[in-house]
N, C-alpha and C positions, 0 to 999 in steps of 0.2 A: 540626684546629680550624678552624671556619668564621670567615672575616673578613667583617664587615658593611661594606656600602658606606658611605662617609662621609655619605651623604644619609639614612641610616636608623639609628634607634637599635635597641636590643635588642627592643623591642616592635613592630618593623617600622613604626613611625610615621614619616612623613616629617619630616625636620629641615628647617625653613624659617624664613625671616624672617616675622614678623607685622607687616607695615607698617601704620602708622596715623598720621593727622594730626589735629590739633585746630585748627579755625579759629573762634576765639571771636567772638561778637558784642561788639564793644567800642564805647565811646562816643567815642573819639578819631576825628574825621572825617578825619584826615590819615594814618592808619596802617591797614594791613591786616596782621594778625598771623597767622602760620602756625607751628605748633609740631609738631615731630616727636615723636610719642608711640609710636613703633614699639618692638617687642621684637625684637632681633636675635639670631639663633642664634650662639652662641659659636664653633661649629665651621665656620661659613661666612663667607667674606669679604663685606664690604660695599663693593663697588667701583662706580664710575660712578653716583654719586647724581645724580638729575636731578629737578628740580621744575619742572613746566610750569604756567603760569597763563594761562588764557584769560579776559581781561577781557570785560565785557558786550558782546556783538555781534562780538567778534574771531574770526577764522578761524584765525589763527596765534598760537601761544602765546609769551609771554615766558618764558624759561627760565633756571634757575640750575643750575650743576653743581659749584660749589665749596661743598659742604655736608659737614658732619660728622654722625655719628650723634647724635641728640638735639638737632638744630639748632632755633633760634628765629629766625624771620625777621620783622622789623618793616619792612614795605615802605611806601614813601612814593609820592606821585604821580610823582616822578622815577623811582623804581625800576620803576613800572608803565608808564612812557613816556606818562603823561598830561601831563607838564610838561617843559619844557626845563630842564636842569640849571643854566643860566645865570640863570634867574629868581631874584629876590631871596628871596621867602618860599615856603614849601611850600604847594601847593594842597590842597584836599580831594579825597578819592577818591570816585568815583561809586558810588552805590547800584546794585544790580542783581545778576544772576546771574553768578557766577564759577565756572568749571570748573577744578579743581585736580587735577593728577595727580602722584604721586610714585612714583619707581621706582629700583631698584638693579639691577645686572647679574645675570642677563640682563634688560635693561629691558623687553623685549616680553613677558616672562613674570612678572616680579616687580614688581608695581605695585598701587597703590590709586588710586581716582579718586573725587572728591567734587564735588558741586555745593554752592555756598555762596551764599545770598542775603544780600547786604549791605544793611542797612536803617538804617545809622547816621544819615544825613541826614534821612530821613523820621521816625525816632524823635526826633530833636532837635526837629523841628516839633511832633510829637505831644506831647512832654513840655512844650514851651513853652505849648501850649494847655491842657494839664492843670494847669499852674501858675496859670493865670488863673481856674480854677474856684474860687469862694469856698466852701470847706467849713469848717464849724465842728463843734463836738461835739454837734450836735443834728441832727434830721432835716433834709435840705436842702429848699429851696423846690421848687416844681413846675418852675420854669425851670432851676434847678441840676440837678435830677434828670434833666431832658431832656438837658442837656449831657453829663452823666455817661453816659447811655445811648448817646448818639451816639458819644462817645469810646470807649466799651467796644466798640461795633460795629466801629469803625475798627481798634482794637487786635486784635480777633478776626480781621479780614481779614489784618492783618500777620502774626499768629501762624500763620494757616492758610497763608499764602504761604510762610513759612519751612518749615513742615511738608511742604508739597507739594514744595518744591525739595529739601530736605535729607534727608527721611526717605522720602518716596514716590518720589523720583527722577523727578519730573515738572516739570522746570525751566520749561517753557513755561506750564504751569498756574500755577506759583508766580509767574512774572513777570506773568501776567495779573491774578492776585489782588493782587499788590503795586501794580500800576498803578491798579487799582480803589480800593484803600485810599488811595493818594495823591490820587486824584480826589475821594473822599469827604472827605478832610481839607481839601483846597482849598475845597470847598463849605462845610464847617463853618466855616472861617476867614473866610468872607464873611458869616457870621451866619445862614446858612440852617440850618434844622432838617433832620437827616438822616432820622430815623424818626418824624416827627410823626404822631400819630394824628388 
């Protein structure tokens, strides 16, 4: 009788962990949430969990190793070393591109890596401007329609920046689009028309 390797099932398919993270876009400016959505193989150990987080512009990651399968990490500015733990209140976390890598043993072979574009602070400004638009249950005035068109364009750039970063794996292009969206929003907030004809 043939004995199968513990790494293969009867169909000779490799038994392996299917690592996966969810990094949701949340409205709380003081939290970065990372959720382990991995499917772990029952017959393989899950040793040496490691979560590496590269904050925007960082060359060296912040990392966590005391993790359990299915972990949920709600990280603050203190956890990300943006702030001294002795400070009284928790600061907001910067927008920008975060590179997040999660691995288990052997960590150089079993890992997933993501780019996450945090847009929480920019979206707060955007939503505040959207709240100022006076909409009623009839067709808007020409001026209101212009504001809506401007805001729609800005939101499209934000959405495109997220897509470039997280789905196209082009973080620099995503960062450039994000910065352009922020510039357009600043211009809009001064009362300038963005796409006036």
